N, C-alpha and C positions, 0 to 999 in steps of 0.2 A: 589383425583387430578389428573390431567392427568399429563405424564411423559413425558418430554421434553428433547431432547439431543441436546447439540451444539457442534459442533468440528471445530476445527481451527490448523493449522499449526504450527505457533508459536505467541509470543506476543514480537515482535521486534518493532522498530519503524514506522512501515508502517501506512498509511491511515487506511486501512481494521483493523488493530489492534484497532487502535486508536477510530473508529466507533464502533468496536465491544465493547469496555469497556464502552462507552457510551451507547451502548444497553444495555450491561448486569445492568450496575446501575440503569437504568430507568426501568427496568422490574417490573408489579406488584410482591409486594412480597408474598402474598398469594393465587394467581390465579392458579399456576401451581407447579410441581417439575422440578426444571431445572439441569440438571448435563451437565458438561462442560470435554471437553476433550482436551486438546492441545497438539498436538503430539511431539512437541517439547518444552518443559517448561522449556524455557529460553527466557529471554527478560525484557524490561525498565517496561511493562504493567503487568507482572504477579502478582506483589503485589498490584495492584487495581483491582484485580478481586473481586467483593463484597462477602461477607460471605453468602448474600441469595442464592447465587451459588452455587451448589456441586461439587467442582472442584475433578477429578476421574485422582487422580495421580499414580496410580499403574498399568499404561498401558504400561509394560515395553518393551514387542515384538515392538509397535507399535512406541514408543520412541527411541528404537534402530534404527529403519527404518528410523527417522525422523531427528535424533540430529548427528551434527557432533561428530566424536570420542572424539575431547577436551574437549566437553563438557556434554559428558555422564556422568552420575552417576555410581558409581561402579557397584550397584547391575545391572545396565542393562548391563553392558558391560561384560559378561562371555563368557563362551567357544563357545554355541551355537551360541550367537550373532555374535561372531568371524567368525564362519563356513559358517552363512549364510551371512555375507557380502564378505567375501571372495568369495563364490560360485556365488553370484550375480557379482562384478567384471569381473571373469572368462567370465561367460556365455554372458554377454554383450558384450562380443567384436566379439561374432558370432552369435546370435541370435537378433529376433526384430529390426533388421536394419532400419525399415522404422519407427518407433516410436520414440517419441521425447524423453529425457533422463527421465523424470519425468514419461511416459507411459511406458519405459522398465524395470525401476527400481520397478515400481507396478507389472507390469507381471511376472516378475523373482523372485522378491523379497516379495513384499507388499502381493500378494493374498496367499502367505503361513502364513500370520499371523492370528492369532486363530479370531473367530468371538467373537463379545462383547456378553454378555452372556444376559445381560437385556433387555427385549423387552421396546419398547417405541410407545408412541401415535403419538410421532414426532420427527423426526430427523432433523437436519439443519446442512450444511456444509456451514462456513462461508466465505471459501477461493476456488477458483478455484484449479484444482491439485489433488495432493494426497488425499485430505480430501474429495474430491467428490467421488474417487475411494474407500473411506474408508465406506463413510455412504451408498454407494450403495451396496457393496460386503461384508460389516461385519456387518451392522447394521441391527435390525430387527426392523421394524416399520410401522406402518400402513400408515404414509405419508411420504414423503420425500422432501425437498427443499434443492437446489444446489444453490450458489451463484456465480456470476463470477464479478472478480473488475478491467476488463480490457477491451478493443476492443477487441471482441474474435478473429477478424481477423489478427489481430497483435501478437498474440499469439503462440509459437512455439510448434503447437500441430498437431495430426495426426487426420483429422475432423472424418473418419470413426472409429476410436479407442473411441473419446470423445462421439459419436453418442449413443453408446451402454450405456453408463451412463446418458447421458441427456435425453434418451427416456425411461428410467426407473424412472425418478423423476416427482413429482408429479407439482413443480413450479419450474422453473427459475429466479432467481433475479438476475439485474444487475443495476448499478448505476446511468444511464441516458439513457434518451430515445435513443441517439447515440449508446449507448452499446448495447441496444436490437434490433435495426438496425442491427448492424454487426453480434448479434449472428443469426438474422432471415436470414440474406442473406446467411449464410453457412447454415442454417437447418430451409427451408422456413415453412415445415410441423410442426414445434414444436415452432412457434412463438407464437401461443395462449399461450402454458407454461408461456412465459416470462414476466416480468412485473419490473417496476422500484421503488427502495427504494433507496434513496439517502443516501450516509454515513452522519452521523450526526456531526452537529457542534452546539457549544453552545457560543453565543457571550459574554454572561455573565461569564464564565468560562476562557474563552481566554481574555479577557481583564483585567480580577484581575489575572490572573497569569502573563500577561504582566508586570506587574507593581512589581514584584519580581524580581528586576534587581541582577545577580549577579556579582561578582570581576571578570572582564575581561578586558584586553586592547582594544576590541573592543569597547567596551562604550567610553573609553577616546580618538579614534582615531578621528583626525579633517578631514583627506580626505573621498572620497567617501566611504559609506560602501554598499556592496553588500551581499546579503544571499541567500542561497539555500538551500533548505532541502529534501532528499531523499535518498534512498539506494542506496549505491555504488554499479549501477548494469547497463549495456547497455541499458536498457529502459531510464536511467534519462540523457543521453548523455552529460555526464559530461567531455567528451574529446571536445566537442564542445565549452562547458563553458572553458575550459584551453585554446582552441585555441583564444576564444575571448578575454580573458584576456591578452595574449600575444599580441595582437593586440593594444587594449588599452593603455597598457602599453607603446610599441612604440610610440604611440601617446602623449604621454608624462601626461597622466592621473595618478592623486596619487588616489590609491584604496586599499582597502582589502577587497577579497571575502572569506566568511566565507560558506562554505559547510558541514552542519549537517549531519550527516547519516553514517552508517555503510555498510561493503558489501564486497563481492569477488573480486572488481576491485579496492581496496584500494593501494596494490602494483603497481598496473599500473599506475594508477592516480598520484602518490606520483613520479613515474619515470618521466610521463609528465610533472609535475609540475618543476622537477630540470630542464630536459633538456631544456623547455622552459625560464629558469632562473626565477620562480615566487613564490620561498619558501618564500618570505617577504610579497606576495600579495596574493596568494591563499591558504587558510589554510585547511584541510580535519581535521575538530576538533569532529568528533565521534557524537556519539549519546548524546543529550541532553535531561535530562529527562524533562526540560522545557524551550522548544525551543524559548517559545513567547515575551520574554524581546529581542531575537536578531532580531526577524522579526519586533518588534514594534521600535527598534533601527537602522534600517537598513536605506538609503537611496532610494533602490532599491532591490525589491524582484523578482529574475531573476528563472525560471524556462525552462531548455533547453532540456524537455522531448523531445523522437520520439513517445512515445504513452502513453494515459493514459485513465482513464475508466471518473470518473471527479473526480479532483484533489481536495482532502481535504486540501491541502497546499495551494493551491490559494485560497480556500474557505475563509480558516484562515487570509490570507494576505489582502482578502478583509475586513474582520471584523475588522482589527487593521489598513484599511484606507491607506495601503503602494503602492506606484507608482509600476507596476508590468509588467514584460517584460517577454514574453514566445513565444515560439515556435508553429509554425502553425502545429502542430500534427491533427490528424483528428478530435478528440471531444474536440478541445478547446472552440468552440463555444457555449458551454455548460456554461463556466464560464465566458468569456472574450469577450467584443465587441471591437473590435480595434480600439483603438484613444479614446474611452469612460470611459471603466475603466480600461484600462491596452494598452501596445501595443504589437500586435501580429507582429513576425518576422519571416523569413524563417530559416529552420532547419540546420545552417552551422556558422562557426565562423565570418564571414565577418559580416553578417548580424546582428547576437547578439550583436558584437561590434559596427557596426551603432547605432542599437537600444539603447546600453548603453550610448555612448557618445550624442545623441541626449536627454537622458532624463536627463543627467548631466549636460546639456548646457542650455535646454530651461525651465526655470522655469516656466513660464507660462504653459506650457505644464504638468509638474508636479503637478502643484496647480490644473488643469481642471480635471485631473483623480482623485485626492482625493477628491474633492468636490463631484464629480460624486458618490465615491465610500459612500461618507457621507449620499447622498440620497437612496442608495439603501437598499432595504431590506436585510440583511445579516443572515446568521444562520438558523437552520431549526430544532430548538428542535420539533416543532410538528410534524416532521417526523417519532418521535416513534409510533405516534398513529397509522400508516399506519403499522409499524413493528408488533404490538400488532393485530390488525385488522387482519393480515397475518396468524398469527399464530393461533388466534381462528378460523378464518374460517379452518383452516387446523385440528383441533381439532375436529371438530362439525362433 
């Protein structure tokens, strides 16, 4: 059988990781030998890696590169690792100043990682960033495929540096046509390499999981229930959400807003919540292994992102027929038609607040959005056939 390698950065709570698990669990069991490398082998989806996939768990140098010190295994955190990290931190202050943080870290540290010894027929990087660099620089394979999970023009990258990697890939996969167009505007000569494979969503799986309701005060709350899902990162625009929450509170709306996710902005967002006296209303509840009861139980699903590829969280809210409010980032049209299956508002606290008030007060609007969602075809499990076809084409 042919040998296939898949590399991802971590197994946290993001849509890309969720889609990868769906992909791995639907791979044909007897067609290829599939190896998986998770650079940072932590996160809620680690235990969902299927036994049919061979997880390579001894990539210690790569793990040290990708994993925060507090999460590293003892075997990873040895003297050489500490020297490499100290060297990178010193050099990064003076060298490669025109590169992004990830690019600089790869150039000064990642390129010194050992090459992977095994040779593959196909190597796939399932996330943009360091795993793309790793697959191109450190893996020997007959064909290589790189993934982009966001609108390329919104990423903090050096276009010349990134070109070195995309030029060497056989195919570049994005998750929506808008993302292909964004990539092609930067690299028009590479457009022919790019194609669309959407993140995989399964309605049956999501609807069944939504029925498993945990014990949580959220489900007994009698006011307006708002839910958002996503990493606590600048991309998700949660400071916009907090600003909107402060405004609707001043207008007398009784609500609770659950934000499911974790990330580097937790401390900053907690500070904003306290400053705006929203401790009782806005809850950073962390990662929920099963977020679907919260989506199903909310009155409004809100997404205040600055940019997305094609949001899997929106797809899931649509599957559960929830009224959706979303900001007008560039690719939102791939998921939402304004006034038909959701409400699109400007990317600021005033507009988000106005949209929330509108959805809370206008029952007919909410009912129309829900009825339209019920008529809409949701989920795309058949997309797995396109994944398999792509692999087959690049193994022949």
